[in-house]
ZAKOLGU-364059 format. One record per residue: residue in one letter; x, y, z of N, C-alpha, C in turn. Coordinates in pm, whole numbers, plus 50000, padded with zeros to 5 digits. Layout:
! ZAKOLGU-364059
aXYZXYZXYZ
...
! end
This chain:
! ZAKOLGU-364059
x500844989049996500035000250002500845012349996
x500585021749906501345033849900500925044350013
x501965049350083501575059950186501115072650110
x500165078250178499535092150120500225102350204
x500825111850117501595123050176500865135750156
x501125144250256500635158550250501925166450241
x502095174550128503285183750123502895197350155
x503475204450247503335218350285504555226450217
x504325234850116505455240150055505415255850061
x506645261950098506665275950114506825283049976
x505685288849919505895296149802505615289749675
x505365297049570504875290349428506145285649360
x507355292749372508475288349295509075275449337
x509095271949463509585259749520508455249549491
x507255252649489506175243349455506315238049309
x506555247049215506665242549074507955232149065
x508995235449140510065226049135509705212149191
x509115212349312508565200849373507665192749276
x506775199649210505795192949130506485185149013
x507555191148962508335184748857509015171348903
x509135169749035509695157549078508775145549064
x507505149049055506545138549033506265130049164
x506395136449279506295128849404504785126749422
x504365115549481502985113749516502445122349635
x501275125349627500805132149758500065144249715
x499465151849817498695164649795499575175549837
x499415187449760500295198549794499365211249842
x499815216249949499195228449992500435239850001
x500135251549933501155262249904500915272650016
x502065275350096502015285150189502495297350138
x501595308750126501915320850062501695331650160
x502655334250243502635345150343504015350650371
x504035360950439505325366050485505205371550637
x505085361650719504635364150864505895368250943
x507005369950886508155376050949507975391150960
x506995396050901506715410150905505215412750945
x504915422851015503555427951054503015420051168
x501875423251222501315417351332500695403451292
x500805394551403500345379651380499745377251504
x498455371151507497715365051606498165350151619
x498425343851731498845330851721497935320351669
x496545324251671495555315551609495435317851458
x496335311051384496395312251248494995310251173
x494565318451095493315315051020492125321751096
x492315326651221491195332051289490735345151245
x489505349751276489045362551212490035374051261
x490525373551386491535383251424492875383051336
x493375370251322494555369651248494335375351097
x493395370151041493055375250899492865389150894
x492125395750982491965409750986493245417951001
x494055412951087495385420751115496305417850979
x496415406850920497185404550806496805411950692
x495395411650673494785419750547495155434250567
x494965440350679495255454750702496775458050681
x497735449550735499055452050724499555451250577
x499135439050511499625437550361498895447450272
x497665453550304497255463350220498095475650231
x498385479750361499255492150387500645490650334
x501245479450357502645478650334502915474850190
x502125466650135502415460149996501275461549894
x500185469349930499085470549841498415457649799
x498455447949884497675434649851496405436449900
x495325434249815494045435049855493495422549938
x492395425750015491875414650099491395403250002
x490895406149900490435395649802491605387449757
x492595392949717493935386249680494455377549796
x494375382749923494975374650037494085363750057
x492735364950053491795353650069492055343149951
x492225347449835492425337749724493785330749738
x494825337449773496055330949762496625323349901
x496055328650004496475322450144495345316150215
x494245323050235493165318050316492595304950257
x492595305150108492155293450051492895280950069
x494125283250091495075272250115495055267350253
x494705275950354494455271950488493175263350487
x492175266950415490975258250401491285245150348
x492065243650244492525230950186493205223150286
x494155228650357494905222350474494075216450576
x493015224350607492115220150708491255208450667
x491015208650533490035197350476490815185150440
x492215185950425492955174450376492735163150475
x492615150150418492495139050492492985126750442
x492835116250514493455103550463494835103350420
x495685111150485497145108250462497915104950586
x499005098750575499565094450704500875100250743
x501465110850656502525119450704502605130850641
x503305141350700503355155250636504835158450618
x505085163150495506415168150458506465183250439
x507245189450529507375204750517508575208850432
x508315217350335509425222850243509615236350276
x510545239350355510975253550402512455255750411
x512785267850360514225271450357514825274350501
x516095278050498516865279650624516665292150695
x516005302950618515995317350659514815319250746
x514795332850794513805336950894512505337450823
x512545342250703511175343750626510505330350631
x511205319950584510635306250578510285299650714
x511225302750811511035296450936509755301051015
x509545313551008508355319451060507255313351003
x507065313350871506005306050806505795290950835
x506965284250855506935269950898506415268051033
x506705278051131506135275651259504595277951267
x504255287251178502795290151177502075277851109
x502575272051010502025261050941501975248851036
x502955247051125502865235551220501935238551325
x501895250751363500895255251466499415253051422
x499135257151293497835256551243497525240151221
x498385232551172498095218851155497875212251287
x498675214551381498425207751517497105212151584
x496655223451551495375228451606494105222551544
x494355217751416493115213251338493175199051281
x494285192951298494415179051238494875168351328
x494595156451298495095145251383496615144551376
x497255139251479498755138451488499195127451401
x500145131551307500815121851203502295124751218
x503135116451167504555119051158504795132351069
x505825139051100506245151351027507655149750989
x507955154150852509355154550810509685167750753
x510905171950756511305185050697512335183250601
x512115190350491513055190450375513475205650382
x514775207450423515345221550446516735222550383
x517255234250349518535236050292519615231850377
x520515225050329521715220450398522675214150287
x523855212950317524855206050226524855192050250
x524485184650156524455170250171525725164450090
x525925151450130527155143450082526985143749934
x528125146749858528165146949726527715159349644
x527265170349730526955182349678528015192249707
x528405201249611529585209749615529455221249712
x528105227149720528035239649796526675240149867
x526495248949953525255252250029524345260449945
x523225255149913522215264249832520815263349890
x520065273449867518635272049916517885260949821
x516935256649868516145246249795515765250149660
x515245263949644514915268449522515955270449418
x517285269049451518405269149361518915256649321
x518305246249380518955232749353518405226549217
x519325217449163518905209949042517815200049084
x517105194948992516065183049018516685172549084
x517915168349052518495157049108518915159549259
x519315171849296519775175049420518555177549519
x517535183449451516275186049526515725172149568
x515715162049484515165149149509516175142949617
x517355146449614518315140449715517915146449857
x517625158349853517245163249994516045157850035
x515045154849941513745148649980514065133050046
x514995127449979515415113750030516015114650176
x516655126250194517285127250334516425136650414
x515175136550404514405144650487514495140550637
x514325151550718514435149850863513195146250935
x513195136051009512065132151094511925142551212
x510785148351225510605156951339509925148951459
x510555150451578510075143051683508945151651760
x508245144851860507105152251933507745165552000
x508965163452051509695175152111509895187652011
x510245182851891510535193251786509185201951756
x508125193751753506845200051721506265209151835
x506725204651967506385213752075507165225852074
x508395224852044509325237552036508785246551939
x508395241051809507955249451705506675257351756
x505755249851817504405255751869504815267951972
x505795264752055506105273452161506765285952091
x507705285652009508305295851942507315304151865
x506435298251797505315305451727504495313051827
x504075307151934503315314352040504125326152085
x505405324452127506215335652177506445347052077
x506555342451941506775352951836505455361851832
x504385355151853503095361951853502785369751983
x503605368452078503385374152208504035388752204
x503835395452306504265409752316505615411852382
x506275400852409507575402352477508695393052415
x509485399952317510555392252249511635387452345
x511705391652466512785388752555512555374352594
x511295369752602510975354452627511395346252505
x511235351752387511625343952276513055341652261
x513925351552311515465350652306515855338652385
x515165334052480515615323552569515625309952491
x514845310452383514675297552300515915294752206
x516705304652210518115303152110518895291452150
x518885288952283519835278052341519075263852331
x517895263052290517105249752278517765243252163
x518015229352177518455221352071517185213152009
x517165210951885516135204651824516615199751677
x515695193251601516045189151468515975201351375
x515445211851422515395225151334516745230051336
x517575227251247519045230851244519315245851246
x518345253551192518685268151175517705276551256
x516855269951341515865277851426516685288251506
x517735283551586518295293351671518985305151601
x519545303451492520025314451401518915323451357
x517835318251326516625326051273516185334651397
x516085328351521515575336451643516555346251658
x517925344051649518855355051678518755366251571
x518565362251441518375371951339517165381351371
x516095374351418514875381651446515105391451567
x515835387751675516025396751778516785408251734
x517825405951641518615417151599517895427551503
x516605423251466515895433451389515235444651472
x515225443651606514815455251679515895465651674
x515465477551694516505489551685517545488551776
x518855491251739519975490451819519815501051926
x520325498852057520045508452165520875520152145
x522025520552066522925530952049522695539851920
x522085533151819522065539651684520665540951632
x519765531551689518375533051617518125524651507
x519225520251444519085511351324519315497151357
x518675487651294518835473651330520035466951267
x520265453851277521375447651220521285446651063
x520155444151014519885443150866520245457750806
x519695467350872519725481950814521185486250813
x522015481350924523425485350944524165478450824
x523855465650793524595458350685524355465750544
x523105470750534522965478150408523785489550402
x523895498750511524715510250511526265505950498
x526655495050537528135491150529528355487050372
x527255482050306527375479150159527545492150090
x526785502050116526925516250057528455521350074
x528845520350201530165523950238531355516050166
x531215503450158532345495450117532245489949965
x531125491749898530925486949758530875498449668
x531375497449545531135507349448529675505349377
x528685511949435527315510149398526825522449329
x526175520549207525785531949127524415535749125
x523635527149161522115528449155521445523149276
x520195526149297519375519649404518995505149366
x518945502649241518645489849191519805480849215
x521025485749205522135477649225522265474949371
x522005485549449522095482649600521045472149645
x519875472849582518735461849604519505448049586
x520135446049478520865434249445521745429849553
x522535438849584523645436149689522885432149820
x521965440549869521285437749997520615424849991
x520105420949893519305407649878520435396349889
x521605398849823522505387449817523285385449946
x523425397550025524245396350153523415398950271
x522175393550275521295396250392521315386250498
x522135374950473522225365350571521065357250598
x520465355050711519485345950756518075352450738
x517885364850686516635371150669515775363750561
x516265362250437515445356450342514315365250276
x514585380150291513535389050245513465388550088
x512375392050050512035392349899512395406149857
x512275407949718512585420849663511835432249730
x510415430249737509545440549779509775443049937
x510135433150000510495435050149511795444650152
x512835440450081514035448750082513785463150044
x513045463949940512805477649888512265485649998
x511365480750086510905489050202512035492850299
x512975483650321514095486750402514875498250348
x515075497750208515995508250138515195522250148
x513945520650137513085533850146513265540050284
x513305531850378513355535550509514725542350542
x515625536950474517135541750494517575553250408
x516585559850332516925570250241517645581550296
x517475584050413518105596050488519545594650509
x519955581650483521385578050525522335576850403
x521855577450283522765576750170522135585950052
x522985590449954522595597149838523475594049723
x523215598649603524055595649501524825608349454
x526145605949423526965617449398528075611049314
x528255619849191529245614749093528885600849048
x527685596849032527175584348985527605573049073
x527685576149204527935566349302527105568749431
x526515557949493525835559849619526975560949726
x526655571849809527615574949925526755577250048
x527335574850159526635577650288526635592150311
x525425596850357525305611450409525935612450543
x525945623950600526655625750737525805616350839
x524365616950814523615608150894524015592250889
x524395588250769524785575350747526065572550823
x526995581150807528345579250879528115579451028
x527355589051075527125589651223526425577151276
x525565570751190524885557151243525975547651243
x526675545551155527815535151142528845536951257
x529215548551276530185552951369529705553451520
x528235551651529527645551851658527655566251733
x527695575851660527815589951702526535596151735
x525375589551670524025596051699522955584851687
x522045586651764520925576851765519685581651680
x519315574951583518295578851489516855571851525
x516795567351647515505560251697514205569251657
x514385582051700513055589351673512915592551533
x513845593551452513715596551292513095584051228
x513425571751279512935559251208511735553551266
x511295557551377510175551051462508975551151388
x508185538451392506965537051326506135529451417
x504915525251369503955517351451503895502651411
x504815498251330504725483151292505185473451395
x504885460151351504955450051445505825439351388
x506475432051474506995418651431506245408551522
x505345400851445504525391351530503585399551631
x503825398851749503075403651860503665415251928
x504965417651886505735428651953505775441751863
x505425452651918505625466551840507025470151844
x507605470251719509045471551698509595481551785
x509145493751787509755504651858509455506152012
x508885495252046508745494452208509895486752261
x510865482152177512035474952221513295480152171
x514415477252240515755479852186516705468052198
x517565467052104518595456052110519775460652143
x520385456052257521795459652303522705449452256
x523535454052160524475444952088525695442752180
x525945449552283527085444452375526605433252456
x525415433052519524885423152610524105412352533
x523595415752404522875407752320521495404752394
x520995416352463519755415052526518655424252467
x517445421752474516375429552429515775438252549
x515825451152530515475459052640514085465952612
x513085464652698511755472052686511815486752724
x511215494952640511235508352666510245511552774
! end
């Protein structure tokens, strides 16, 4: 008897690649960017949907109709799926994918009977030359990753549910404590650390990702905003931001750089921020959220690696 499989896949691009593998089973596509904006822990609840629709409309001009068609419809398919005996999660190593993955696990455990879970995630496998995201792998190597999928234990799923609940909570200081937990999620600790460093630095008001962008302007010969976008996407580390997300970051940082003699250079504000001579917290402050935490209600102390509540 052939086992029936439910595949939960992050995004359309990876879904197309997985479909080409011809694997048996049903596919649910997870189309969200829960690493930004407010999130209620009860995925798919009226409060959750209302929060997400409002944020996505304001930040990315995504209509409520589009959101329901592309994401809520998939939640309904996931809730209705039945008669399968294990779940395979296809999610990358970065913060973008991991927050989505935690939400998917939480939603499943809330609505479906318990079955074995497996994870297909980026890592360098034997016989492969370099570390690449799943979306960049050849068909042969992607299938190799599937064959080496990681079985998730009960303790792993409990950690995933807890981290999702804490991410949706109002106190990121509690989430930081999860960095030291060991699990079969190889990159979870790195993603939590990357998330914590997204809060404004206590001395400069810019976060770790924003600082890295300014260092690119300082150290690279960049001639346009489009080229800066390419650099920022390539060297963003564990964040996994898309083009549109990174464009928002660059727009926010526009007071820190300008173009002169066909090259992007730092303004005095940019130099002061990198040299920690001035705090730009008030200039950058907004009302946005990461999960359940209002971003500018907290500061990240890079010396102690602690999150401080204002």
